[in-house]
A tleap script that builds the chain and sets N, CA, C and O, in Angstrom:
source leaprc.protein.ff14SB
mol = sequence {
  NMET SER LYS LYS ILE LYS ARG MET PHE VAL
  HIE LEU ASP GLU GLU ASP ALA ASP PHE PHE
  VAL ASP ILE ARG THR ASP GLU GLN ARG ARG
  ALA ALA LYS GLU TRP ALA GLU ASN GLU GLY
  GLY CYS ASP GLY PHE GLU PRO ASP TRP ASP
  ALA ILE GLU LYS ILE ALA SER ASP GLU GLU
  HIE SER PRO LYS LEU VAL THR TYR ARG LYS
  LYS GLU ASP SER PRO THR LEU GLU GLU ALA
  GLN LYS PHE ILE GLY GLY TYR ILE GLU ILE
  VAL HIE THR LYS THR GLY ALA GLN LEU ILE
  ILE ASP GLU ILE GLY GLY LEU LYS ALA LEU
  PRO PRO ASN LYS ILE ALA SER GLN LEU TYR
  GLY GLY PRO ILE VAL GLY PRO ALA ILE VAL
  LEU ILE GLU GLY ALA LYS TRP CTHR
}
set mol.1.N position { 29.110 -18.828 21.040 }
set mol.1.CA position { 28.833 -18.171 19.801 }
set mol.1.C position { 27.682 -17.197 20.029 }
set mol.1.O position { 26.685 -17.539 20.665 }
set mol.2.N position { 27.826 -15.991 19.509 }
set mol.2.CA position { 26.799 -14.967 19.728 }
set mol.2.C position { 25.677 -15.098 18.703 }
set mol.2.O position { 25.875 -15.560 17.579 }
set mol.3.N position { 24.501 -14.678 19.132 }
set mol.3.CA position { 23.326 -14.703 18.269 }
set mol.3.C position { 23.427 -13.570 17.258 }
set mol.3.O position { 23.760 -12.440 17.615 }
set mol.4.N position { 23.136 -13.876 15.987 }
set mol.4.CA position { 23.138 -12.843 14.963 }
set mol.4.C position { 21.846 -12.040 15.090 }
set mol.4.O position { 20.754 -12.608 15.084 }
set mol.5.N position { 21.969 -10.741 15.205 }
set mol.5.CA position { 20.806 -9.872 15.354 }
set mol.5.C position { 20.257 -9.540 13.970 }
set mol.5.O position { 20.999 -9.153 13.067 }
set mol.6.N position { 18.965 -9.696 13.824 }
set mol.6.CA position { 18.298 -9.399 12.564 }
set mol.6.C position { 17.840 -7.943 12.595 }
set mol.6.O position { 16.929 -7.596 13.347 }
set mol.7.N position { 18.459 -7.098 11.791 }
set mol.7.CA position { 18.109 -5.677 11.732 }
set mol.7.C position { 17.333 -5.435 10.453 }
set mol.7.O position { 17.763 -5.826 9.368 }
set mol.8.N position { 16.197 -4.791 10.590 }
set mol.8.CA position { 15.335 -4.575 9.438 }
set mol.8.C position { 14.618 -3.230 9.550 }
set mol.8.O position { 14.372 -2.726 10.646 }
set mol.9.N position { 14.290 -2.665 8.388 }
set mol.9.CA position { 13.318 -1.592 8.352 }
set mol.9.C position { 11.987 -2.285 8.120 }
set mol.9.O position { 11.783 -2.895 7.071 }
set mol.10.N position { 11.093 -2.202 9.069 }
set mol.10.CA position { 9.865 -2.985 9.005 }
set mol.10.C position { 8.669 -2.134 9.379 }
set mol.10.O position { 8.794 -1.035 9.920 }
set mol.11.N position { 7.498 -2.687 9.069 }
set mol.11.CA position { 6.262 -2.078 9.552 }
set mol.11.C position { 6.154 -2.353 11.047 }
set mol.11.O position { 6.800 -3.261 11.569 }
set mol.12.N position { 5.348 -1.576 11.717 }
set mol.12.CA position { 5.201 -1.738 13.160 }
set mol.12.C position { 4.627 -3.090 13.547 }
set mol.12.O position { 4.791 -3.526 14.687 }
set mol.13.N position { 3.954 -3.764 12.617 }
set mol.13.CA position { 3.334 -5.029 12.970 }
set mol.13.C position { 4.211 -6.247 12.662 }
set mol.13.O position { 3.772 -7.381 12.855 }
set mol.14.N position { 5.427 -6.032 12.191 }
set mol.14.CA position { 6.328 -7.150 11.936 }
set mol.14.C position { 6.786 -7.723 13.272 }
set mol.14.O position { 7.172 -6.981 14.175 }
set mol.15.N position { 6.740 -9.047 13.391 }
set mol.15.CA position { 7.058 -9.673 14.665 }
set mol.15.C position { 8.396 -10.397 14.681 }
set mol.15.O position { 8.889 -10.749 15.752 }
set mol.16.N position { 9.003 -10.629 13.502 }
set mol.16.CA position { 10.202 -11.443 13.484 }
set mol.16.C position { 11.499 -10.632 13.552 }
set mol.16.O position { 12.579 -11.202 13.405 }
set mol.17.N position { 11.418 -9.339 13.768 }
set mol.17.CA position { 12.620 -8.514 13.883 }
set mol.17.C position { 12.971 -8.324 15.362 }
set mol.17.O position { 12.085 -8.236 16.212 }
set mol.18.N position { 14.268 -8.263 15.654 }
set mol.18.CA position { 14.701 -8.012 17.021 }
set mol.18.C position { 14.400 -6.571 17.429 }
set mol.18.O position { 14.102 -6.292 18.590 }
set mol.19.N position { 14.481 -5.668 16.465 }
set mol.19.CA position { 14.098 -4.279 16.696 }
set mol.19.C position { 13.853 -3.646 15.336 }
set mol.19.O position { 14.194 -4.229 14.307 }
set mol.20.N position { 13.270 -2.470 15.326 }
set mol.20.CA position { 13.066 -1.780 14.067 }
set mol.20.C position { 13.398 -0.311 14.247 }
set mol.20.O position { 13.423 0.206 15.364 }
set mol.21.N position { 13.653 0.350 13.130 }
set mol.21.CA position { 13.910 1.777 13.122 }
set mol.21.C position { 12.741 2.433 12.393 }
set mol.21.O position { 12.532 2.197 11.203 }
set mol.22.N position { 11.993 3.243 13.100 }
set mol.22.CA position { 10.838 3.907 12.518 }
set mol.22.C position { 11.327 5.166 11.814 }
set mol.22.O position { 11.733 6.126 12.468 }
set mol.23.N position { 11.292 5.166 10.478 }
set mol.23.CA position { 11.842 6.282 9.710 }
set mol.23.C position { 10.755 7.214 9.189 }
set mol.23.O position { 11.007 8.047 8.319 }
set mol.24.N position { 9.539 7.067 9.728 }
set mol.24.CA position { 8.439 7.919 9.284 }
set mol.24.C position { 8.525 9.295 9.945 }
set mol.24.O position { 9.131 9.466 11.003 }
set mol.25.N position { 7.897 10.268 9.282 }
set mol.25.CA position { 7.816 11.604 9.868 }
set mol.25.C position { 6.757 11.590 10.964 }
set mol.25.O position { 5.962 10.655 11.051 }
set mol.26.N position { 6.745 12.623 11.798 }
set mol.26.CA position { 5.727 12.727 12.847 }
set mol.26.C position { 4.326 12.716 12.246 }
set mol.26.O position { 3.413 12.102 12.798 }
set mol.27.N position { 4.158 13.398 11.114 }
set mol.27.CA position { 2.852 13.456 10.461 }
set mol.27.C position { 2.419 12.055 10.004 }
set mol.27.O position { 1.252 11.689 10.140 }
set mol.28.N position { 3.351 11.285 9.469 }
set mol.28.CA position { 3.022 9.925 9.038 }
set mol.28.C position { 2.694 9.029 10.237 }
set mol.28.O position { 1.803 8.184 10.151 }
set mol.29.N position { 3.401 9.209 11.343 }
set mol.29.CA position { 3.098 8.428 12.558 }
set mol.29.C position { 1.700 8.740 13.058 }
set mol.29.O position { 0.945 7.835 13.414 }
set mol.30.N position { 1.348 10.043 13.085 }
set mol.30.CA position { 0.016 10.454 13.526 }
set mol.30.C position { -1.051 9.884 12.600 }
set mol.30.O position { -2.079 9.391 13.066 }
set mol.31.N position { -0.812 9.948 11.286 }
set mol.31.CA position { -1.783 9.430 10.321 }
set mol.31.C position { -1.955 7.921 10.492 }
set mol.31.O position { -3.074 7.415 10.414 }
set mol.32.N position { -0.869 7.204 10.722 }
set mol.32.CA position { -0.940 5.750 10.906 }
set mol.32.C position { -1.704 5.412 12.184 }
set mol.32.O position { -2.509 4.482 12.205 }
set mol.33.N position { -1.447 6.169 13.244 }
set mol.33.CA position { -2.135 5.924 14.512 }
set mol.33.C position { -3.629 6.218 14.361 }
set mol.33.O position { -4.471 5.453 14.832 }
set mol.34.N position { -3.949 7.333 13.699 }
set mol.34.CA position { -5.350 7.699 13.482 }
set mol.34.C position { -6.042 6.638 12.630 }
set mol.34.O position { -7.176 6.251 12.916 }
set mol.35.N position { -5.365 6.171 11.591 }
set mol.35.CA position { -5.935 5.138 10.739 }
set mol.35.C position { -6.228 3.877 11.557 }
set mol.35.O position { -7.315 3.311 11.445 }
set mol.36.N position { -5.283 3.438 12.366 }
set mol.36.CA position { -5.448 2.216 13.157 }
set mol.36.C position { -6.607 2.342 14.135 }
set mol.36.O position { -7.333 1.375 14.366 }
set mol.37.N position { -6.782 3.522 14.706 }
set mol.37.CA position { -7.843 3.725 15.684 }
set mol.37.C position { -9.221 3.849 15.032 }
set mol.37.O position { -10.212 3.369 15.582 }
set mol.38.N position { -9.285 4.492 13.861 }
set mol.38.CA position { -10.581 4.805 13.263 }
set mol.38.C position { -11.004 3.908 12.114 }
set mol.38.O position { -12.189 3.611 11.964 }
set mol.39.N position { -10.058 3.479 11.307 }
set mol.39.CA position { -10.403 2.760 10.088 }
set mol.39.C position { -10.312 1.252 10.267 }
set mol.39.O position { -11.155 0.513 9.759 }
set mol.40.N position { -9.305 0.798 10.978 }
set mol.40.CA position { -9.108 -0.627 11.183 }
set mol.40.C position { -8.643 -1.348 9.941 }
set mol.40.O position { -8.413 -0.727 8.903 }
set mol.41.N position { -8.505 -2.644 10.040 }
set mol.41.CA position { -8.028 -3.459 8.935 }
set mol.41.C position { -9.160 -3.940 8.054 }
set mol.41.O position { -10.286 -3.450 8.129 }
set mol.42.N position { -8.837 -4.907 7.220 }
set mol.42.CA position { -9.839 -5.398 6.286 }
set mol.42.C position { -9.921 -6.924 6.333 }
set mol.42.O position { -10.094 -7.562 5.295 }
set mol.43.N position { -9.802 -7.509 7.512 }
set mol.43.CA position { -9.857 -8.960 7.648 }
set mol.43.C position { -11.166 -9.529 7.120 }
set mol.43.O position { -12.250 -9.064 7.470 }
set mol.44.N position { -11.045 -10.540 6.275 }
set mol.44.CA position { -12.177 -11.364 5.911 }
set mol.44.C position { -13.298 -10.726 5.137 }
set mol.44.O position { -14.459 -11.004 5.439 }
set mol.45.N position { -13.029 -9.890 4.162 }
set mol.45.CA position { -14.111 -9.386 3.340 }
set mol.45.C position { -13.650 -9.338 1.886 }
set mol.45.O position { -12.456 -9.263 1.595 }
set mol.46.N position { -14.608 -9.382 1.002 }
set mol.46.CA position { -14.325 -9.232 -0.424 }
set mol.46.C position { -14.833 -7.862 -0.827 }
set mol.46.O position { -16.039 -7.617 -0.799 }
set mol.47.N position { -13.937 -6.968 -1.201 }
set mol.47.CA position { -14.355 -5.601 -1.509 }
set mol.47.C position { -15.236 -5.526 -2.759 }
set mol.47.O position { -15.167 -6.386 -3.637 }
set mol.48.N position { -16.047 -4.503 -2.818 }
set mol.48.CA position { -16.838 -4.203 -4.003 }
set mol.48.C position { -15.936 -3.370 -4.913 }
set mol.48.O position { -15.844 -2.151 -4.764 }
set mol.49.N position { -15.267 -4.044 -5.863 }
set mol.49.CA position { -14.265 -3.365 -6.686 }
set mol.49.C position { -14.862 -2.253 -7.515 }
set mol.49.O position { -14.202 -1.241 -7.746 }
set mol.50.N position { -16.108 -2.412 -7.975 }
set mol.50.CA position { -16.745 -1.347 -8.751 }
set mol.50.C position { -16.901 -0.085 -7.908 }
set mol.50.O position { -16.641 1.020 -8.384 }
set mol.51.N position { -17.321 -0.249 -6.665 }
set mol.51.CA position { -17.470 0.904 -5.765 }
set mol.51.C position { -16.117 1.542 -5.475 }
set mol.51.O position { -16.002 2.767 -5.430 }
set mol.52.N position { -15.096 0.716 -5.278 }
set mol.52.CA position { -13.756 1.252 -5.007 }
set mol.52.C position { -13.257 2.053 -6.198 }
set mol.52.O position { -12.694 3.134 -6.025 }
set mol.53.N position { -13.457 1.530 -7.419 }
set mol.53.CA position { -13.042 2.258 -8.619 }
set mol.53.C position { -13.766 3.596 -8.737 }
set mol.53.O position { -13.165 4.603 -9.112 }
set mol.54.N position { -15.056 3.601 -8.416 }
set mol.54.CA position { -15.839 4.839 -8.504 }
set mol.54.C position { -15.330 5.866 -7.485 }
set mol.54.O position { -15.151 7.037 -7.819 }
set mol.55.N position { -15.101 5.433 -6.261 }
set mol.55.CA position { -14.601 6.327 -5.219 }
set mol.55.C position { -13.209 6.840 -5.580 }
set mol.55.O position { -12.922 8.028 -5.430 }
set mol.56.N position { -12.347 5.946 -6.055 }
set mol.56.CA position { -10.969 6.318 -6.364 }
set mol.56.C position { -10.883 7.273 -7.543 }
set mol.56.O position { -9.939 8.057 -7.637 }
set mol.57.N position { -11.863 7.217 -8.450 }
set mol.57.CA position { -11.815 8.097 -9.617 }
set mol.57.C position { -12.284 9.517 -9.287 }
set mol.57.O position { -12.106 10.430 -10.093 }
set mol.58.N position { -12.871 9.704 -8.125 }
set mol.58.CA position { -13.332 11.021 -7.691 }
set mol.58.C position { -12.116 11.917 -7.467 }
set mol.58.O position { -11.178 11.531 -6.770 }
set mol.59.N position { -12.131 13.101 -8.050 }
set mol.59.CA position { -11.006 14.034 -7.952 }
set mol.59.C position { -10.684 14.438 -6.508 }
set mol.59.O position { -9.566 14.861 -6.211 }
set mol.60.N position { -11.654 14.308 -5.630 }
set mol.60.CA position { -11.473 14.699 -4.234 }
set mol.60.C position { -10.441 13.818 -3.532 }
set mol.60.O position { -9.782 14.258 -2.590 }
set mol.61.N position { -10.303 12.575 -3.994 }
set mol.61.CA position { -9.408 11.634 -3.331 }
set mol.61.C position { -7.992 11.793 -3.852 }
set mol.61.O position { -7.743 11.705 -5.054 }
set mol.62.N position { -7.091 12.022 -2.951 }
set mol.62.CA position { -5.693 12.148 -3.304 }
set mol.62.C position { -4.892 11.489 -2.203 }
set mol.62.O position { -5.203 11.719 -1.035 }
set mol.63.N position { -3.926 10.721 -2.480 }
set mol.63.CA position { -3.368 10.406 -3.789 }
set mol.63.C position { -4.252 9.431 -4.566 }
set mol.63.O position { -5.200 8.855 -4.031 }
set mol.64.N position { -3.921 9.271 -5.804 }
set mol.64.CA position { -4.724 8.465 -6.717 }
set mol.64.C position { -4.556 6.972 -6.496 }
set mol.64.O position { -3.544 6.503 -5.975 }
set mol.65.N position { -5.588 6.239 -6.912 }
set mol.65.CA position { -5.577 4.792 -6.893 }
set mol.65.C position { -6.286 4.329 -8.159 }
set mol.65.O position { -7.385 4.795 -8.458 }
set mol.66.N position { -5.669 3.418 -8.905 }
set mol.66.CA position { -6.306 2.855 -10.092 }
set mol.66.C position { -6.362 1.345 -9.940 }
set mol.66.O position { -5.515 0.740 -9.283 }
set mol.67.N position { -7.374 0.746 -10.559 }
set mol.67.CA position { -7.576 -0.692 -10.478 }
set mol.67.C position { -7.555 -1.287 -11.874 }
set mol.67.O position { -8.156 -0.746 -12.802 }
set mol.68.N position { -6.858 -2.404 -12.012 }
set mol.68.CA position { -6.819 -3.143 -13.276 }
set mol.68.C position { -7.330 -4.555 -13.024 }
set mol.68.O position { -6.959 -5.192 -12.038 }
set mol.69.N position { -8.200 -5.048 -13.940 }
set mol.69.CA position { -8.754 -6.396 -13.817 }
set mol.69.C position { -8.257 -7.342 -14.911 }
set mol.69.O position { -8.084 -8.535 -14.659 }
set mol.70.N position { -8.027 -6.832 -16.107 }
set mol.70.CA position { -7.673 -7.673 -17.251 }
set mol.70.C position { -6.177 -7.640 -17.528 }
set mol.70.O position { -5.524 -6.611 -17.357 }
set mol.71.N position { -5.644 -8.778 -17.957 }
set mol.71.CA position { -4.223 -8.895 -18.253 }
set mol.71.C position { -3.796 -7.887 -19.323 }
set mol.71.O position { -2.732 -7.279 -19.211 }
set mol.72.N position { -4.613 -7.712 -20.348 }
set mol.72.CA position { -4.242 -6.803 -21.438 }
set mol.72.C position { -4.236 -5.336 -21.002 }
set mol.72.O position { -3.610 -4.504 -21.659 }
set mol.73.N position { -4.916 -5.009 -19.918 }
set mol.73.CA position { -4.938 -3.638 -19.399 }
set mol.73.C position { -3.853 -3.388 -18.359 }
set mol.73.O position { -3.536 -2.238 -18.055 }
set mol.74.N position { -3.289 -4.452 -17.819 }
set mol.74.CA position { -2.305 -4.341 -16.741 }
set mol.74.C position { -1.127 -3.470 -17.180 }
set mol.74.O position { -0.645 -3.604 -18.305 }
set mol.75.N position { -0.660 -2.580 -16.305 }
set mol.75.CA position { 0.421 -1.675 -16.698 }
set mol.75.C position { 1.757 -2.401 -16.837 }
set mol.75.O position { 1.996 -3.426 -16.198 }
set mol.76.N position { 2.611 -1.852 -17.676 }
set mol.76.CA position { 3.985 -2.342 -17.762 }
set mol.76.C position { 4.756 -1.799 -16.567 }
set mol.76.O position { 4.257 -0.939 -15.841 }
set mol.77.N position { 5.957 -2.293 -16.364 }
set mol.77.CA position { 6.807 -1.784 -15.278 }
set mol.77.C position { 7.017 -0.286 -15.426 }
set mol.77.O position { 6.907 0.461 -14.453 }
set mol.78.N position { 7.317 0.149 -16.635 }
set mol.78.CA position { 7.578 1.575 -16.879 }
set mol.78.C position { 6.341 2.428 -16.599 }
set mol.78.O position { 6.444 3.510 -16.022 }
set mol.79.N position { 5.157 1.929 -17.014 }
set mol.79.CA position { 3.914 2.666 -16.752 }
set mol.79.C position { 3.635 2.745 -15.259 }
set mol.79.O position { 3.206 3.782 -14.754 }
set mol.80.N position { 3.881 1.641 -14.553 }
set mol.80.CA position { 3.660 1.633 -13.105 }
set mol.80.C position { 4.601 2.613 -12.416 }
set mol.80.O position { 4.175 3.367 -11.540 }
set mol.81.N position { 5.875 2.612 -12.800 }
set mol.81.CA position { 6.847 3.532 -12.194 }
set mol.81.C position { 6.470 4.988 -12.465 }
set mol.81.O position { 6.633 5.844 -11.595 }
set mol.82.N position { 5.972 5.267 -13.655 }
set mol.82.CA position { 5.574 6.642 -13.986 }
set mol.82.C position { 4.387 7.076 -13.128 }
set mol.82.O position { 4.373 8.192 -12.608 }
set mol.83.N position { 3.393 6.202 -12.979 }
set mol.83.CA position { 2.211 6.534 -12.176 }
set mol.83.C position { 2.577 6.698 -10.703 }
set mol.83.O position { 2.129 7.637 -10.045 }
set mol.84.N position { 3.395 5.776 -10.190 }
set mol.84.CA position { 3.780 5.798 -8.775 }
set mol.84.C position { 4.742 6.941 -8.488 }
set mol.84.O position { 4.680 7.555 -7.423 }
set mol.85.N position { 5.625 7.226 -9.426 }
set mol.85.CA position { 6.569 8.328 -9.245 }
set mol.85.C position { 7.936 7.883 -8.764 }
set mol.85.O position { 8.653 8.662 -8.136 }
set mol.86.N position { 8.306 6.660 -9.046 }
set mol.86.CA position { 9.623 6.182 -8.637 }
set mol.86.C position { 9.681 4.674 -8.596 }
set mol.86.O position { 8.939 3.984 -9.296 }
set mol.87.N position { 10.578 4.171 -7.761 }
set mol.87.CA position { 10.721 2.727 -7.616 }
set mol.87.C position { 9.457 2.145 -6.995 }
set mol.87.O position { 8.849 2.746 -6.109 }
set mol.88.N position { 9.074 0.972 -7.471 }
set mol.88.CA position { 7.835 0.371 -7.004 }
set mol.88.C position { 8.089 -0.831 -6.111 }
set mol.88.O position { 9.167 -1.427 -6.118 }
set mol.89.N position { 7.076 -1.161 -5.353 }
set mol.89.CA position { 7.065 -2.353 -4.510 }
set mol.89.C position { 5.682 -2.972 -4.652 }
set mol.89.O position { 4.681 -2.259 -4.723 }
set mol.90.N position { 5.628 -4.300 -4.692 }
set mol.90.CA position { 4.345 -4.987 -4.747 }
set mol.90.C position { 4.060 -5.588 -3.375 }
set mol.90.O position { 4.880 -6.323 -2.825 }
set mol.91.N position { 2.895 -5.270 -2.834 }
set mol.91.CA position { 2.445 -5.874 -1.582 }
set mol.91.C position { 1.124 -6.571 -1.859 }
set mol.91.O position { 0.399 -6.202 -2.784 }
set mol.92.N position { 0.820 -7.566 -1.064 }
set mol.92.CA position { -0.396 -8.353 -1.268 }
set mol.92.C position { -1.414 -8.015 -0.189 }
set mol.92.O position { -1.080 -7.901 0.990 }
set mol.93.N position { -2.661 -7.857 -0.616 }
set mol.93.CA position { -3.724 -7.544 0.336 }
set mol.93.C position { -4.286 -8.832 0.906 }
set mol.93.O position { -4.011 -9.924 0.410 }
set mol.94.N position { -5.072 -8.686 1.948 }
set mol.94.CA position { -5.717 -9.844 2.564 }
set mol.94.C position { -6.813 -10.412 1.679 }
set mol.94.O position { -7.290 -11.520 1.924 }
set mol.95.N position { -7.221 -9.669 0.651 }
set mol.95.CA position { -8.248 -10.135 -0.275 }
set mol.95.C position { -7.647 -10.832 -1.484 }
set mol.95.O position { -8.390 -11.318 -2.338 }
set mol.96.N position { -6.326 -10.896 -1.581 }
set mol.96.CA position { -5.665 -11.555 -2.693 }
set mol.96.C position { -5.250 -10.623 -3.813 }
set mol.96.O position { -4.626 -11.064 -4.778 }
set mol.97.N position { -5.577 -9.358 -3.711 }
set mol.97.CA position { -5.163 -8.390 -4.728 }
set mol.97.C position { -3.689 -8.031 -4.529 }
set mol.97.O position { -3.126 -8.243 -3.455 }
set mol.98.N position { -3.084 -7.491 -5.567 }
set mol.98.CA position { -1.729 -6.960 -5.469 }
set mol.98.C position { -1.813 -5.434 -5.483 }
set mol.98.O position { -2.577 -4.857 -6.257 }
set mol.99.N position { -1.037 -4.794 -4.635 }
set mol.99.CA position { -0.936 -3.337 -4.632 }
set mol.99.C position { 0.466 -2.972 -5.081 }
set mol.99.O position { 1.452 -3.477 -4.545 }
set mol.100.N position { 0.547 -2.099 -6.059 }
set mol.100.CA position { 1.841 -1.548 -6.465 }
set mol.100.C position { 1.931 -0.177 -5.820 }
set mol.100.O position { 1.096 0.695 -6.061 }
set mol.101.N position { 2.955 0.001 -4.997 }
set mol.101.CA position { 3.108 1.243 -4.239 }
set mol.101.C position { 4.523 1.779 -4.403 }
set mol.101.O position { 5.384 1.113 -4.977 }
set mol.102.N position { 4.759 2.981 -3.896 }
set mol.102.CA position { 6.080 3.594 -3.928 }
set mol.102.C position { 6.959 2.931 -2.874 }
set mol.102.O position { 6.631 2.920 -1.687 }
set mol.103.N position { 8.073 2.382 -3.326 }
set mol.103.CA position { 8.966 1.653 -2.433 }
set mol.103.C position { 9.474 2.524 -1.277 }
set mol.103.O position { 9.668 2.035 -0.164 }
set mol.104.N position { 9.684 3.799 -1.545 }
set mol.104.CA position { 10.196 4.691 -0.496 }
set mol.104.C position { 9.228 5.843 -0.232 }
set mol.104.O position { 9.645 6.959 0.078 }
set mol.105.N position { 7.931 5.559 -0.359 }
set mol.105.CA position { 6.923 6.593 -0.140 }
set mol.105.C position { 7.012 7.221 1.242 }
set mol.105.O position { 6.763 8.416 1.403 }
set mol.106.N position { 7.369 6.415 2.246 }
set mol.106.CA position { 7.506 6.938 3.601 }
set mol.106.C position { 8.623 7.956 3.716 }
set mol.106.O position { 8.507 8.929 4.461 }
set mol.107.N position { 9.700 7.738 2.985 }
set mol.107.CA position { 10.820 8.683 3.019 }
set mol.107.C position { 10.485 9.981 2.296 }
set mol.107.O position { 11.054 11.031 2.594 }
set mol.108.N position { 9.568 9.902 1.355 }
set mol.108.CA position { 9.168 11.084 0.584 }
set mol.108.C position { 8.076 11.886 1.284 }
set mol.108.O position { 7.662 12.931 0.782 }
set mol.109.N position { 7.606 11.416 2.426 }
set mol.109.CA position { 6.530 12.064 3.179 }
set mol.109.C position { 5.275 12.235 2.327 }
set mol.109.O position { 4.638 13.288 2.348 }
set mol.110.N position { 4.927 11.184 1.576 }
set mol.110.CA position { 3.717 11.215 0.750 }
set mol.110.C position { 2.481 11.141 1.635 }
set mol.110.O position { 2.535 10.585 2.732 }
set mol.111.N position { 1.370 11.698 1.169 }
set mol.111.CA position { 0.142 11.672 1.973 }
set mol.111.C position { -0.429 10.262 2.070 }
set mol.111.O position { -0.207 9.442 1.180 }
set mol.112.N position { -1.159 9.976 3.137 }
set mol.112.CA position { -1.778 8.655 3.291 }
set mol.112.C position { -2.779 8.375 2.175 }
set mol.112.O position { -3.482 9.277 1.719 }
set mol.113.N position { -2.837 7.132 1.745 }
set mol.113.CA position { -3.805 6.689 0.758 }
set mol.113.C position { -4.817 5.817 1.499 }
set mol.113.O position { -4.573 4.634 1.737 }
set mol.114.N position { -5.948 6.408 1.857 }
set mol.114.CA position { -6.922 5.722 2.715 }
set mol.114.C position { -7.505 4.469 2.069 }
set mol.114.O position { -7.701 3.455 2.740 }
set mol.115.N position { -7.781 4.535 0.778 }
set mol.115.CA position { -8.381 3.374 0.120 }
set mol.115.C position { -7.380 2.227 0.080 }
set mol.115.O position { -7.720 1.100 0.443 }
set mol.116.N position { -6.147 2.495 -0.357 }
set mol.116.CA position { -5.119 1.453 -0.410 }
set mol.116.C position { -4.821 0.920 0.989 }
set mol.116.O position { -4.578 -0.276 1.155 }
set mol.117.N position { -4.836 1.784 1.985 }
set mol.117.CA position { -4.581 1.363 3.361 }
set mol.117.C position { -5.647 0.394 3.850 }
set mol.117.O position { -5.331 -0.590 4.518 }
set mol.118.N position { -6.901 0.663 3.523 }
set mol.118.CA position { -7.974 -0.247 3.931 }
set mol.118.C position { -7.852 -1.590 3.221 }
set mol.118.O position { -8.086 -2.636 3.827 }
set mol.119.N position { -7.489 -1.570 1.946 }
set mol.119.CA position { -7.323 -2.823 1.221 }
set mol.119.C position { -6.167 -3.639 1.782 }
set mol.119.O position { -6.255 -4.862 1.890 }
set mol.120.N position { -5.083 -2.958 2.137 }
set mol.120.CA position { -3.886 -3.641 2.624 }
set mol.120.C position { -4.020 -4.091 4.080 }
set mol.120.O position { -3.500 -5.134 4.474 }
set mol.121.N position { -4.722 -3.290 4.858 }
set mol.121.CA position { -4.838 -3.599 6.284 }
set mol.121.C position { -3.740 -2.932 7.091 }
set mol.121.O position { -3.447 -3.361 8.208 }
set mol.122.N position { -3.137 -1.907 6.553 }
set mol.122.CA position { -2.075 -1.151 7.219 }
set mol.122.C position { -1.839 0.132 6.432 }
set mol.122.O position { -2.354 0.283 5.325 }
set mol.123.N position { -1.072 1.046 6.990 }
set mol.123.CA position { -0.876 2.335 6.327 }
set mol.123.C position { -0.119 2.215 4.995 }
set mol.123.O position { 0.926 1.569 4.916 }
set mol.124.N position { -0.660 2.839 3.971 }
set mol.124.CA position { -0.029 2.964 2.650 }
set mol.124.C position { -0.035 4.448 2.323 }
set mol.124.O position { -1.023 5.142 2.563 }
set mol.125.N position { 1.076 4.932 1.771 }
set mol.125.CA position { 1.157 6.347 1.391 }
set mol.125.C position { 1.399 6.468 -0.106 }
set mol.125.O position { 1.987 5.586 -0.732 }
set mol.126.N position { 0.930 7.584 -0.669 }
set mol.126.CA position { 1.157 7.868 -2.078 }
set mol.126.C position { 0.196 7.129 -2.997 }
set mol.126.O position { -0.680 6.392 -2.545 }
set mol.127.N position { 0.378 7.342 -4.300 }
set mol.127.CA position { -0.482 6.680 -5.269 }
set mol.127.C position { -0.294 5.167 -5.229 }
set mol.127.O position { 0.757 4.674 -4.820 }
set mol.128.N position { -1.317 4.441 -5.656 }
set mol.128.CA position { -1.253 2.978 -5.653 }
set mol.128.C position { -1.998 2.426 -6.853 }
set mol.128.O position { -2.957 3.019 -7.348 }
set mol.129.N position { -1.532 1.278 -7.304 }
set mol.129.CA position { -2.183 0.550 -8.388 }
set mol.129.C position { -2.666 -0.768 -7.795 }
set mol.129.O position { -1.906 -1.470 -7.128 }
set mol.130.N position { -3.931 -1.101 -8.039 }
set mol.130.CA position { -4.508 -2.360 -7.562 }
set mol.130.C position { -4.615 -3.306 -8.749 }
set mol.130.O position { -5.199 -2.963 -9.777 }
set mol.131.N position { -4.050 -4.496 -8.601 }
set mol.131.CA position { -4.144 -5.524 -9.631 }
set mol.131.C position { -4.986 -6.671 -9.095 }
set mol.131.O position { -4.653 -7.273 -8.074 }
set mol.132.N position { -6.081 -6.970 -9.791 }
set mol.132.CA position { -6.951 -8.063 -9.376 }
set mol.132.C position { -7.208 -8.970 -10.582 }
set mol.132.O position { -6.930 -8.610 -11.726 }
set mol.133.N position { -7.736 -10.135 -10.296 }
set mol.133.CA position { -8.136 -11.103 -11.315 }
set mol.133.C position { -6.988 -11.353 -12.289 }
set mol.133.O position { -5.889 -11.688 -11.849 }
set mol.134.N position { -7.202 -11.203 -13.594 }
set mol.134.CA position { -6.184 -11.512 -14.596 }
set mol.134.C position { -5.064 -10.493 -14.709 }
set mol.134.O position { -4.049 -10.765 -15.350 }
set mol.135.N position { -5.224 -9.335 -14.103 }
set mol.135.CA position { -4.217 -8.282 -14.220 }
set mol.135.C position { -3.013 -8.461 -13.322 }
set mol.135.O position { -2.031 -7.731 -13.456 }
set mol.136.N position { -3.066 -9.426 -12.399 }
set mol.136.CA position { -1.968 -9.612 -11.453 }
set mol.136.C position { -0.663 -9.932 -12.171 }
set mol.136.O position { -0.645 -10.638 -13.180 }
set mol.137.N position { 0.419 -9.402 -11.633 }
set mol.137.CA position { 1.746 -9.699 -12.158 }
set mol.137.C position { 2.225 -11.028 -11.600 }
set mol.137.O position { 1.973 -11.354 -10.440 }
set mol.138.N position { 2.917 -11.792 -12.435 }
set mol.138.CA position { 3.473 -13.068 -11.981 }
set mol.138.C position { 4.962 -13.105 -12.152 }
set mol.138.O position { 5.597 -14.106 -11.821 }
savepdb mol mol.pdb
quit
């Protein structure tokens, strides 16, 4: 009996796939490599959310990142899709926060989101929503 091959579109750090297909553009590959070399991950720290919110609100930073802490402020699915610009995906950071990102941001060649990438510990592109504390979706 032959072994079933597991085919997946995965991040470069996924270890359980037999192989992967890298569908990023050259620019996205360069940005991911530069990020890995210069910025690194975010193992074992609790971010200063107030500082992150202040930095993210600066017009100079693009794409945008917003943070929600309270359940009553948390965006609806429709609001999240409008902010992100399409279908959404939720990923979890090493700090326990949830990131709402564009499910196919890599295919759209969206610019790197440095703040979201540092929180996640890997490359994130396009706008992102950070859900912490009571704002997390369940």
